[in-house]
N, C-alpha and C positions, 0 to 999 in steps of 0.2 A: 380509473374508476371501475371500468368493466372488469379488468383483471382482478381487482380487489373483490368484487362481487362473485366472480367465478371461483376464486380461491376460497371465499367464505362458504359458497355453495358446496364446493368439493369437500371442505372440512366437515360441514354439517352432514353431508351424505355419508362420509366415512364414519362419523360418530353414530349416526342412525343405523347404519349397517352393523356396526359392532354391537349396539344395543339389541337389535333384533336377533342377531346370532346368539347372544346370551339368553334370550327369551325362548329361542326355538330348540333348546336342548330337549332331547327325547329321553325319557327314563328307560333304562334297559329293562327287558322283561325279567321278572323275579318270581321265584318259586314261593310256595306257602312258607317254607322255612325262612327264606330271605325276607319275606313280608313281615313275619313275626320279629325277626332280628332287627329290622329297620324301624320298628315302632317302639319308642321309648316307654310307653305304658305297658308293654309286654316283655320287658327285660327279665322279669322273674321267670316267666314261662319259657323264654328263649334259653335261659341258663339251665332250666330243668330238662328241656328237650335235648340239649347238648349232653347233659349228665346221663340221660337215659339212652343215649346213642341213637336218637330218632331224627337227627338233623338230615342225614343222607336220605332217609326214608321220605321225609317231607320235601326233599328236593327232587324226589323221583317223579315218575310219570303221572301218578294220580289218576283221575282227579280226586282231591280231598276237600272236605268241608271241615274247617277247624273252628270249634267254639272256644275261643281263646280267652281264658281268665286274665283280667288286668292285674297289675301289681297290687292295686287296692283290694281286689278279690282275694289274693293270696294272703294279705294281711289279716283277713278274718279267719284263716285256717289256724287252729290251735298249734302252738309251737311244737307240742309233743307229736302231733300228726306230721308236721313238716320234717321233724327229726327222723321219724320212722320211715318216711318216704326217701329221705336222703340216704338212710342206711340200707335200704332195700331196693336195688335197681329194678328188680322184677315187679315189685309193687308200684314203684314210680312209673314204670312203663305202662302198667295196666291202667293206672289213673289217667295218664296222659292220653292213652289210646281211647279212653272213654269219652274224650273230648273231640274225637275225629270220626267223621262219617264218610264212608266211601262215596264218591260222586261229588258233583258240584251242586249244592243246594243254596240257591239265592233266597233272600228273604221273601220275595214274591212267590217262590215255589213251595214255601212251608205250608204244610197241612197239619191240622190237629191229629195227633196220633204218634205212634212209636216208629223209630227208625233203628236199624242195627248199627252199632258202632264198630270200629275196627277191632275192639277187644271182644266183640261178640255179644255184648249186653244190649238191651233195649234202652233207648233214650227217648223220653217224651218231649215232643215238640208241640208248641201251641202258637196260635196266631189270633189276634183280635185287632182288627183294623191294621194299623202299621206296627203294632207291638208284637214282638216275637219273643217267646219264652222257650227255654231249654231246661227241662226239669223245673227247679225253682229259681233258675237264673233268668235275668232279663238281658236280651241282646242290647248292647249300648250303641255300638257302631256296626252296621250291617254291610255286607257286600264289599269287602276289601278284596278286590280281584287280584289273582295271581295267575301265572302261566299254567299252573297245574291244579287250580282249584280256587277256593274262596275262604276268607277268614272273617269271622264275626266276633267282635269282642263281647265278653259277657261279664257280669258283675259278681259272679260266684264261681268257686271251684266246684266242679261236679265230682262226686264220689260214686264209683260204681257200686252196685248192689253186692252184698257179700254172699 
């Protein structure tokens, strides 16, 4: 009887240890580029970042703040504009760089006013309570931390001034 209980206890202990080991996995540190790539709602942005040759840049030292348009945001961009961007890597790179701010700007750090983007243009940020806006876009998911910055998903594609 005691041996059966000890065996059952040993089996239970082994099963519990295996379960806890599965729960204790630690996510590997990821860059801003990897964070974008891992998010299914940012697959369009991820493919455009790759097409523009910006993946390695966004895996770099940083820090970067990326206002990342979702797949839904890209659906609202006219097809003609998307075709123009696909045909012109320089223009595509400029549009994507307009979504990136040097430094790590968390939602709590946002102040009403302009910030310089990586492409050199000003980007208007606004905050009212917990709502954060970027130009005419609304931040949907804020503060997705990465090893070299932060990603905020937004509901619109931002177009730099001409």
